[in-house]
C-alpha positions as YAML, in Angstrom:
chain: A
units: angstrom
residues:
- id: 1
  name: MET
  ca: [-15.82, 82.55, 80.38]
- id: 2
  name: PRO
  ca: [-16.01, 85.63, 82.40]
- id: 3
  name: TRP
  ca: [-14.56, 89.07, 80.69]
- id: 4
  name: TYR
  ca: [-12.19, 91.62, 82.55]
- id: 5
  name: HIS
  ca: [-10.07, 94.52, 82.18]
- id: 6
  name: GLY
  ca: [-10.42, 95.10, 78.29]
- id: 7
  name: ASP
  ca: [-11.16, 91.49, 77.58]
- id: 8
  name: TYR
  ca: [-14.69, 91.50, 76.14]
- id: 9
  name: PRO
  ca: [-16.75, 89.75, 73.62]
- id: 10
  name: PRO
  ca: [-16.09, 90.64, 70.04]
- id: 11
  name: SER
  ca: [-19.68, 91.96, 69.54]
- id: 12
  name: TYR
  ca: [-18.73, 94.64, 72.24]
- id: 13
  name: LYS
  ca: [-16.04, 96.09, 70.12]
- id: 14
  name: ASN
  ca: [-17.84, 99.08, 68.74]
- id: 15
  name: GLN
  ca: [-19.66, 99.97, 71.65]
- id: 16
  name: PRO
  ca: [-18.94, 103.26, 73.77]
- id: 17
  name: VAL
  ca: [-16.78, 102.34, 76.52]
- id: 18
  name: LYS
  ca: [-19.32, 102.96, 79.26]
- id: 19
  name: LEU
  ca: [-21.81, 100.84, 77.73]
- id: 20
  name: ARG
  ca: [-19.34, 98.05, 77.06]
- id: 21
  name: GLU
  ca: [-18.26, 98.05, 80.66]
- id: 22
  name: LYS
  ca: [-21.68, 97.98, 81.94]
- id: 23
  name: ALA
  ca: [-22.71, 95.13, 79.68]
- id: 24
  name: VAL
  ca: [-19.67, 93.00, 80.84]
- id: 25
  name: GLU
  ca: [-20.60, 93.49, 84.29]
- id: 26
  name: ILE
  ca: [-24.15, 92.31, 83.40]
- id: 27
  name: ALA
  ca: [-23.15, 89.59, 81.30]
- id: 28
  name: ASN
  ca: [-20.58, 88.32, 84.01]
- id: 29
  name: ALA
  ca: [-23.42, 88.24, 86.77]
- id: 30
  name: LEU
  ca: [-25.56, 86.20, 84.31]
- id: 31
  name: LEU
  ca: [-22.63, 83.82, 83.84]
- id: 32
  name: LYS
  ca: [-22.50, 83.51, 87.63]
- id: 33
  name: GLU
  ca: [-26.24, 82.49, 87.57]
- id: 34
  name: GLY
  ca: [-25.58, 79.92, 84.94]
- id: 35
  name: ALA
  ca: [-26.57, 81.48, 81.89]
- id: 36
  name: GLU
  ca: [-25.04, 80.25, 78.56]
- id: 37
  name: GLU
  ca: [-22.34, 82.45, 77.10]
- id: 38
  name: GLY
  ca: [-24.27, 83.77, 73.99]
- id: 39
  name: VAL
  ca: [-27.29, 84.21, 76.03]
- id: 40
  name: ALA
  ca: [-25.25, 86.35, 78.53]
- id: 41
  name: ILE
  ca: [-23.36, 88.45, 75.92]
- id: 42
  name: ALA
  ca: [-26.60, 89.39, 74.10]
- id: 43
  name: THR
  ca: [-28.42, 90.12, 77.35]
- id: 44
  name: GLY
  ca: [-25.68, 91.97, 78.68]
- id: 45
  name: LEU
  ca: [-25.65, 94.42, 75.94]
- id: 46
  name: LYS
  ca: [-29.56, 94.74, 75.53]
- id: 47
  name: ARG
  ca: [-29.69, 95.27, 79.46]
- id: 48
  name: ALA
  ca: [-26.61, 97.86, 79.41]
- id: 49
  name: ARG
  ca: [-28.68, 99.88, 76.67]
- id: 50
  name: GLU
  ca: [-31.77, 99.88, 78.70]
- id: 51
  name: PHE
  ca: [-29.89, 101.10, 81.85]
- id: 52
  name: PHE
  ca: [-28.38, 104.12, 80.16]
- id: 53
  name: GLN
  ca: [-31.77, 104.87, 78.20]
- id: 54
  name: ASP
  ca: [-33.39, 104.78, 81.53]
- id: 55
  name: GLN
  ca: [-30.87, 107.06, 82.90]
- id: 56
  name: GLU
  ca: [-31.24, 109.58, 80.19]
- id: 57
  name: ASN
  ca: [-35.05, 109.41, 80.64]
- id: 58
  name: LYS
  ca: [-34.67, 110.22, 84.32]
- id: 59
  name: LYS
  ca: [-32.91, 113.38, 83.50]
...
């Protein structure tokens, strides 16, 4: 089930908005590729954290 406009997995609840939005974007892309929902949720959050960590390291 794709997530949009404030609808996101419960495990994203306590994440910063920016991180949560990126994680949802990644998870939705994974779902389109056929990933299972649980895998998409976990991978989306992990990759979003990596994305922002890489952004910080570039500064």
